[in-house]
Backbone as CSV, one residue per row, in Angstrom:
resi,resn,N_x,N_y,N_z,CA_x,CA_y,CA_z,C_x,C_y,C_z
1,MET,-28.580,-50.525,-38.838,-28.323,-52.035,-38.042,-30.215,-51.893,-37.267
2,ILE,-30.189,-51.091,-36.933,-31.468,-50.879,-35.750,-32.721,-51.289,-36.810
3,GLN,-32.704,-50.059,-37.958,-33.793,-51.313,-38.847,-33.496,-52.357,-39.157
4,THR,-32.856,-52.935,-39.269,-32.655,-54.642,-39.648,-33.466,-55.166,-38.495
5,GLY,-32.979,-55.144,-37.376,-33.494,-55.473,-36.506,-34.903,-55.223,-35.584
6,GLN,-35.011,-54.046,-36.432,-36.986,-53.898,-36.567,-37.507,-54.260,-37.498
7,GLY,-36.815,-55.019,-38.895,-37.825,-55.676,-39.651,-37.932,-57.088,-38.909
8,LEU,-36.236,-57.720,-38.328,-36.591,-58.986,-37.797,-37.600,-59.162,-36.617
9,LEU,-37.901,-57.922,-35.947,-38.520,-58.097,-35.025,-40.553,-58.519,-35.313
10,SER,-40.624,-57.364,-36.894,-41.731,-57.250,-37.618,-42.173,-58.772,-38.098
11,GLU,-41.051,-59.294,-38.195,-41.783,-60.939,-38.874,-42.001,-61.885,-38.168
12,GLY,-41.366,-61.416,-37.050,-41.930,-62.907,-35.767,-40.977,-63.762,-35.368
13,GLY,-39.768,-63.662,-36.046,-38.688,-65.167,-35.736,-38.492,-65.601,-33.969
14,TYR,-37.967,-66.380,-34.140,-38.261,-67.277,-32.982,-37.152,-66.826,-31.824
15,GLN,-36.159,-65.945,-32.026,-35.425,-65.448,-31.164,-35.702,-63.973,-30.700
16,GLN,-37.124,-62.945,-31.140,-38.101,-62.328,-30.853,-37.232,-61.154,-29.871
17,ALA,-37.429,-61.917,-28.445,-37.039,-61.674,-27.483,-35.998,-60.868,-27.372
18,ASP,-34.836,-62.167,-27.921,-33.489,-61.643,-27.999,-33.339,-60.772,-28.952
19,ILE,-33.616,-60.234,-29.831,-33.105,-59.163,-30.762,-33.930,-58.480,-30.522
20,GLY,-34.789,-57.848,-29.890,-35.769,-56.808,-28.838,-34.985,-56.431,-27.627
21,ARG,-34.236,-56.951,-26.768,-32.843,-56.592,-26.159,-32.107,-56.268,-26.677
22,MET,-31.279,-56.524,-27.322,-30.495,-56.440,-28.540,-30.059,-54.817,-28.994
23,LEU,-31.751,-54.817,-29.466,-31.454,-53.518,-30.223,-32.025,-52.333,-28.871
24,GLN,-32.582,-52.826,-28.265,-33.012,-51.581,-26.794,-31.447,-51.364,-26.018
25,ASP,-30.065,-52.478,-25.894,-29.297,-52.009,-25.058,-28.211,-51.336,-25.944
26,LEU,-28.741,-51.364,-27.658,-28.162,-50.783,-28.725,-28.450,-49.490,-28.705
27,ASN,-29.940,-49.088,-28.389,-29.853,-48.024,-28.811,-29.673,-46.971,-27.335
28,LEU,-29.937,-47.792,-25.769,-29.131,-47.354,-25.188,-27.906,-46.515,-25.510
29,MET,-26.676,-47.712,-25.356,-25.556,-47.227,-25.794,-25.056,-46.324,-26.816
30,TRP,-25.954,-46.339,-27.654,-26.452,-44.965,-28.840,-26.435,-43.756,-28.016
31,GLU,-27.710,-43.823,-27.263,-27.703,-42.439,-26.495,-26.201,-42.138,-25.863
32,LYS,-25.976,-43.030,-25.036,-24.859,-42.714,-24.115,-23.829,-42.476,-24.511
33,LEU,-23.281,-43.051,-25.583,-22.007,-42.285,-26.356,-22.459,-40.906,-27.026
34,ILE,-23.792,-40.334,-27.634,-24.006,-38.958,-27.929,-23.812,-38.362,-26.641
35,SER,-24.486,-38.869,-25.302,-24.018,-38.116,-24.422,-22.973,-37.328,-24.140
36,LEU,-21.675,-38.769,-24.173,-20.679,-38.923,-23.840,-19.762,-37.852,-24.720
37,SER,-20.403,-37.603,-25.931,-19.602,-36.704,-27.387,-19.999,-35.647,-26.628
38,HIS,-21.271,-35.192,-25.935,-21.488,-33.925,-25.969,-20.900,-33.209,-24.870
39,GLU,-20.938,-33.827,-23.701,-20.108,-33.430,-22.711,-18.511,-33.486,-23.207
40,LYS,-17.915,-33.728,-23.552,-16.757,-33.867,-23.884,-16.491,-33.155,-24.895
41,GLY,-17.490,-32.508,-25.929,-17.054,-31.911,-26.394,-17.631,-30.078,-25.677
42,HIS,-18.507,-30.191,-24.806,-18.149,-29.188,-23.349,-16.981,-28.872,-23.063
43,ARG,-16.551,-30.310,-22.755,-15.350,-29.725,-21.798,-14.312,-29.353,-22.731
44,LEU,-13.795,-29.560,-24.190,-13.060,-29.167,-24.973,-13.023,-27.452,-24.695
45,GLN,-14.539,-27.175,-24.813,-14.560,-25.505,-25.109,-13.820,-24.946,-23.952
46,GLN,-14.985,-25.719,-22.501,-14.227,-24.807,-21.239,-12.595,-25.180,-21.563
47,ALA,-12.197,-26.265,-21.810,-10.246,-26.032,-21.373,-9.818,-25.216,-22.593
48,ALA,-10.050,-24.822,-23.571,-9.669,-23.636,-24.731,-10.397,-22.803,-24.292
49,ALA,-11.196,-22.212,-23.454,-11.393,-20.938,-22.805,-10.624,-21.039,-21.931
50,GLN,-10.168,-21.904,-21.067,-9.379,-21.492,-19.901,-7.311,-21.483,-20.308
51,HIS,-7.301,-22.176,-21.731,-6.018,-21.829,-22.064,-6.113,-20.118,-22.271
52,SER,-6.825,-19.900,-23.226,-7.053,-18.307,-23.738,-6.919,-17.395,-22.478
53,TYR,-7.832,-17.468,-21.328,-7.578,-16.713,-20.170,-6.281,-16.910,-19.882
54,ASN,-5.797,-17.909,-19.694,-4.052,-17.917,-19.042,-3.504,-17.399,-20.084
55,ARG,-3.405,-17.724,-21.590,-2.588,-17.177,-22.090,-2.745,-14.746,-21.779
56,THR,-3.979,-15.043,-21.951,-4.300,-13.290,-21.391,-3.863,-12.639,-20.568
57,MET,-3.710,-13.702,-19.413,-3.433,-13.385,-18.354,-1.706,-13.038,-17.875
58,ASP,-1.146,-14.403,-18.821,0.497,-14.541,-18.746,1.189,-13.396,-19.518
59,ASP,0.315,-12.516,-20.527,0.493,-11.511,-20.838,0.689,-10.302,-20.522
60,VAL,-0.804,-10.329,-19.173,-1.394,-9.235,-18.613,0.378,-9.183,-17.064
61,HIS,0.902,-10.055,-17.607,1.447,-10.024,-16.215,3.060,-9.462,-16.566
62,LEU,2.991,-10.304,-18.115,4.573,-9.690,-18.237,3.966,-8.131,-18.644
63,LYS,2.981,-7.766,-18.970,3.213,-6.020,-19.208,3.347,-5.445,-17.431
64,LEU,3.105,-6.133,-16.567,2.752,-5.350,-15.564,4.330,-5.020,-15.137
65,GLU,5.396,-6.251,-15.120,6.108,-6.811,-14.752,7.355,-5.655,-15.028
66,GLU,6.953,-5.758,-17.031,7.554,-4.382,-17.871,7.258,-2.960,-17.041
67,MET,6.074,-2.764,-17.055,5.626,-1.515,-15.938,6.333,-1.005,-14.599
68,GLU,6.643,-2.453,-13.681,7.068,-2.054,-12.704,8.445,-1.651,-12.841
69,LEU,8.847,-2.810,-13.844,10.217,-2.104,-14.367,10.665,-0.369,-14.570
70,SER,9.384,-0.189,-15.369,9.388,1.282,-15.964,9.503,2.413,-14.484
71,LEU,8.769,1.787,-13.814,8.118,2.987,-12.895,9.574,2.943,-11.853
72,GLN,10.279,1.714,-11.296,11.596,1.175,-10.485,12.762,2.316,-10.639
73,SER,12.874,2.428,-12.150,13.792,2.532,-12.966,14.271,4.355,-12.411
74,CYS,15.186,4.723,-12.312,15.901,5.616,-11.908,16.990,6.476,-12.598
75,GLU,17.190,5.716,-13.766,17.384,5.873,-15.351,17.082,8.047,-15.508
76,VAL,18.224,8.258,-15.345,18.131,9.610,-15.984,19.009,10.039,-17.346
77,GLY,18.450,10.394,-18.513,18.923,11.071,-19.761,20.384,11.022,-19.755
78,THR,21.158,10.940,-20.394,22.691,11.418,-20.370,22.554,12.186,-21.494
79,ASP,22.111,12.421,-22.604,21.625,13.189,-23.868,20.585,13.101,-23.875
80,MET,20.526,14.131,-25.044,19.069,14.485,-25.719,18.202,13.394,-26.055
81,ARG,18.971,12.343,-27.142,18.199,11.290,-27.740,18.138,9.899,-26.571
82,HIS,18.779,9.713,-25.403,18.091,9.183,-24.376,17.672,9.525,-23.940
83,CYS,17.499,10.842,-23.382,16.092,11.314,-22.724,15.026,11.537,-23.375
84,LYS,14.549,11.803,-24.799,13.530,11.533,-25.521,12.686,9.796,-25.378
85,GLU,14.340,8.726,-25.450,13.866,7.883,-25.164,13.052,7.339,-23.932
86,LEU,13.758,7.925,-22.767,12.889,8.149,-21.370,11.682,8.931,-21.113
87,LEU,11.464,9.585,-21.845,10.242,10.350,-21.930,8.870,9.519,-22.737
88,LYS,9.626,8.921,-24.176,8.875,8.228,-24.525,8.418,6.954,-23.926
89,LYS,9.003,6.228,-22.936,8.876,5.465,-22.619,7.408,5.659,-21.394
90,HIS,8.147,6.285,-20.859,6.870,7.287,-19.552,6.204,7.379,-20.514
91,GLN,5.890,8.443,-21.191,4.719,8.287,-22.340,4.057,7.733,-22.330
92,VAL,4.643,6.097,-22.809,3.870,4.560,-23.030,3.243,3.839,-22.041
93,THR,3.492,4.248,-20.435,3.612,3.967,-19.054,2.337,5.089,-18.627
94,SER,2.298,5.859,-18.749,1.472,6.414,-18.519,0.023,6.705,-18.781
95,ALA,0.170,6.693,-20.723,-1.531,5.962,-21.640,-1.843,4.748,-21.068
96,VAL,-0.618,3.482,-20.326,-1.396,2.431,-20.814,-2.074,2.086,-18.711
97,GLU,-1.983,3.183,-17.609,-2.299,3.199,-16.987,-3.424,3.757,-16.893
98,ALA,-3.487,5.302,-17.477,-5.009,5.836,-17.956,-5.633,4.939,-18.542
């Protein structure tokens, strides 16, 4: 479209001033569209990063709640198997804290 408009300008038609204004307006709108597209892309990248951060923080909060419940537990084993399970939970919690 721009090439066609430039061709008309070079021919020196009777509406040369109107064509020149239209080409200038078209170029400005095109530049604005490109700028807005880049801006939107940047905002989408920020939104994706924020979403990823929020999911990570949700996972951390869940893990901390699990650890807190585990540490607040006053449960003692009733048999060897139960004691080993509790010991394993304790070791996992201790390993995460370190």
